[in-house]
C-alpha positions in Angstrom: 22.2 9.1 31.9 24.5 6.2 32.3 23.6 2.9 30.7 26.2 0.9 32.6 24.4 -2.1 34.1 21.1 -1.2 32.5 19.3 -4.1 30.9 17.7 -3.6 27.5 15.4 -6.2 25.8 15.4 -5.8 22.0 13.0 -7.8 19.8 14.3 -8.7 16.4 17.9 -7.7 17.3 19.7 -10.2 15.1 20.4 -7.7 12.4 19.6 -4.3 11.0 18.0 -1.6 13.2 17.6 -3.8 16.2 21.2 -4.9 16.2 22.4 -1.4 15.6 20.6 -0.1 18.7 22.0 -3.0 20.7 25.5 -2.2 19.6 25.0 1.5 20.4 23.8 0.9 23.9 26.4 -1.9 24.4 29.1 0.7 23.9 27.6 2.6 26.8 27.9 -0.6 29.0 24.3 -1.9 28.8 23.2 -5.5 29.1 21.5 -6.4 25.8 18.9 -9.2 25.6 18.6 -10.3 22.0 15.1 -11.8 21.6 14.7 -13.0 18.0 14.0 -16.1 15.9 17.3 -16.6 13.9 19.2 -19.4 15.5 20.5 -20.7 12.1 21.8 -18.3 9.5 19.7 -17.5 6.4 22.1 -16.6 3.6 19.7 -14.0 2.3 19.5 -12.3 5.7 22.8 -13.0 7.5 23.5 -13.4 11.2 21.9 -15.2 14.1 21.1 -14.2 17.7 24.5 -15.7 18.6 26.6 -13.8 16.1 24.7 -10.6 17.2 25.6 -11.5 20.8 29.3 -11.8 19.9 29.3 -8.4 18.3 27.5 -6.8 21.2 30.0 -8.2 23.7 32.9 -7.0 21.5 31.3 -3.6 21.6 31.6 -3.5 25.4 28.2 -4.8 26.7 27.0 -8.0 28.1 24.7 -10.1 25.8 22.0 -12.7 26.3 20.7 -14.4 23.2 17.3 -16.0 23.6 15.4 -17.6 20.8 12.0 -16.0 20.6 9.1 -15.8 18.3 6.9 -13.0 19.8 3.8 -14.6 18.3 4.0 -17.1 21.2 3.3 -15.9 24.7 5.2 -18.7 26.4 8.4 -17.7 24.4 8.0 -14.1 25.5 7.8 -15.3 29.1 11.0 -17.3 28.7 12.7 -14.1 27.5 11.5 -12.2 30.6 12.4 -15.0 33.0 15.9 -15.5 31.6 16.6 -11.8 31.4 15.6 -11.2 35.0 17.4 -14.3 36.2 20.6 -13.2 34.4 20.6 -9.4 35.0 18.2 -8.9 37.8 15.6 -6.8 36.0 14.6 -4.9 32.9 15.1 -1.2 32.4 14.4 -0.6 28.7 12.3 -2.4 26.0 12.8 -1.9 22.3 9.9 -3.1 20.2 11.7 -3.6 16.9 10.4 -6.9 15.5 8.0 -6.4 12.6 6.6 -8.1 9.6 5.9 -6.3 6.3 3.8 -7.0 3.2 3.2 -4.0 0.9 0.3 -5.6 -0.9 -3.2 -4.3 -1.9 -6.2 -5.9 -0.2 -6.8 -8.4 -3.0 -3.2 -9.6 -3.0 -2.9 -9.9 0.8 -3.3 -13.5 1.8 -4.9 -14.3 5.2 -1.7 -15.8 6.5 0.3 -12.6 5.6 -2.4 -10.4 7.3 -2.3 -12.6 10.4 1.5 -12.6 10.4 1.6 -8.8 10.5 -0.9 -8.5 13.2 0.5 -11.3 15.3 4.0 -9.8 15.2 3.5 -6.0 14.8 0.5 -5.6 17.1 -0.1 -8.7 19.3 3.6 -9.5 19.8 4.5 -5.9 20.6 1.5 -5.7 23.1 2.4 -9.0 24.8 6.1 -8.3 25.1 5.4 -4.9 26.6 2.8 -6.4 29.0 5.3 -8.9 30.2 8.0 -6.3 30.8 5.9 -3.7 32.7 6.2 -5.2 36.2 10.0 -5.0 35.9 10.1 -1.6 34.1 8.0 -0.3 37.0 10.8 -1.3 39.4 13.5 0.4 37.4 14.8 4.0 37.3 14.1 6.0 34.1 12.5 3.1 32.4 11.6 3.4 28.7 9.6 1.6 26.1 10.7 2.5 22.5 8.7 1.1 19.6 9.8 1.3 15.9 6.6 2.7 14.4 5.6 5.7 12.4 3.9 9.0 13.0 0.1 8.8 12.5 -0.6 10.3 9.1 -4.1 9.7 7.9 -3.6 10.8 4.3 -5.4 8.2 2.1 -2.2 7.6 0.1 -0.6 5.8 3.0 -3.6 3.4 3.1 -4.5 2.9 -0.5 -1.7 0.6 -1.6 -1.0 -1.5 1.5 -3.8 -1.0 4.0 -3.1 -4.1 6.0 0.5 -3.2 6.7 -0.4 0.5 7.4 -3.0 -0.3 10.0 -0.7 -2.8 11.7 2.1 -0.2 12.0 -0.3 2.6 13.1 -1.6 0.3 15.8 1.9 0.1 17.2 2.0 3.9 17.3 -1.4 4.0 19.0 -0.1 1.5 21.6 2.7 4.0 22.3 0.1 6.8 22.9 -1.9 4.6 25.2 1.0 3.4 27.2 2.4 6.9 27.7 -0.7 7.9 29.6 -1.3 4.5 31.2 2.2 4.0 32.6 3.1 7.6 33.4 2.3 7.2 37.1 4.7 4.2 37.2 7.5 6.3 35.8 7.7 4.4 32.5 8.1 6.4 29.2 6.6 5.2 26.0 7.8 6.6 22.7 8.0 5.6 19.0 10.8 6.2 16.5 10.7 6.2 12.7 13.2 7.1 10.0 12.9 10.1 7.6 14.5 8.0 4.9 14.6 4.3 4.0 17.2 2.4 6.0 19.5 -0.2 4.5 18.2 -3.4 6.0 17.5 -6.9 4.7 13.9 -6.0 4.2 14.8 -3.1 1.9 17.3 -5.2 -0.1 15.3 -8.4 -0.3 11.7 -7.3 -0.3 11.3 -3.7 -1.3 13.8 -2.2 -3.8 17.0 -4.3 -3.9 20.4 -2.7 -3.9 19.2 0.3 -5.9 16.9 1.3 -3.0 19.6 0.4 -0.4 22.0 2.8 -2.2 19.4 5.6 -1.7 19.1 4.8 2.0 20.8 5.6 5.3 22.5 3.2 7.6 20.7 1.8 10.6 23.1 3.7 12.9 21.1 6.8 12.5 18.2 5.2 14.3 20.6 3.8 16.9 21.9 7.2 17.7 18.4 8.7 17.8 17.3 5.9 20.1 20.3 6.6 22.4 19.3 10.3 22.8 15.6 9.4 23.5 16.6 6.9 26.1 18.9 9.4 27.8 15.9 11.6 28.6 13.8 11.7 31.7 11.1 9.1 31.5 8.6 11.4 33.2 9.3 14.3 30.9 9.8 12.6 27.5 6.9 10.3 26.8 4.0 9.9 24.3 6.1 11.1 21.3 6.1 9.7 17.7 9.6 10.8 16.9 11.4 11.1 13.5 15.1 10.3 13.6 16.2 13.6 12.0 14.1 15.6 14.5 15.7 13.8 17.5 19.2 14.5 16.2 18.4 18.1 15.3 17.3 18.7 18.9 20.7 17.5 20.0 22.4 20.0 17.6 23.3 17.3 15.0 22.3 18.5 11.6 25.1 17.0 9.4 23.8 13.6 8.6 25.9 12.9 5.6 27.9 10.1 7.3 24.8 8.0 7.7 24.2 7.7 3.9 25.0 4.3 2.4 26.3 6.1 -0.7 27.8 9.5 0.2 26.0 12.3 -1.7 23.3 10.0 -3.1 19.7 11.2 -3.4 17.8 9.7 -0.4 14.5 8.0 -0.6 11.8 9.2 1.8 10.3 6.4 3.9 6.7 5.4 4.2 4.3 7.6 6.2 6.7 10.6 6.1 5.8 13.6 3.9 
């Protein structure tokens, strides 16, 4: 499938996985709508929606940077209105924006619980809802959500139940949308990494540089997303994909170049056995 002229809305595309997917699709000629909050650079995180737009255009795509906090429906609508006014429609939605707090129940403050649900669940739902009328007009339209396989083993709930249920809700939205939107020709799939990915969250919140060195680069998810989005929307829908499985199906089994540190032992991500 050609991505030339296709319009892709990506939430949280300032850095990390979202930006990597944007760059990958930009190299194929796609229009990338960067819907994220960072308009001023945070030294701990790096980058803004505008620096991401510059990189995407240098990669060969067209970029539209729109400040957006997906907790607010009116900001979501501004993204949709500007994307359609600029590019004429929306063909692909990448639900990447997410909040994380790996805390036990007693240590999870109400504001952190609300933040995870407002972004991970409510924001993902409302952004998708706003895109559906335009996805329905496109050809081979896809919704791709960064969320995990549904693994109900108690160990994935015991230490951070609030975060777990918010991410599982995103995957359940995928399953629901796959059936709900099938007759409109819209695919809905989820994608999750086998290993931890070197992102600001890993470095700043989870395990520092030590964990980052045991991780893969975001480009592995970008490549996996590319192959998913190439597939027929009517045939490939309702899947909770793992990046390694997607690449293996394409005959790609040597993943060594994705490692942050070549040859390092890799750390398995949450929700993956």
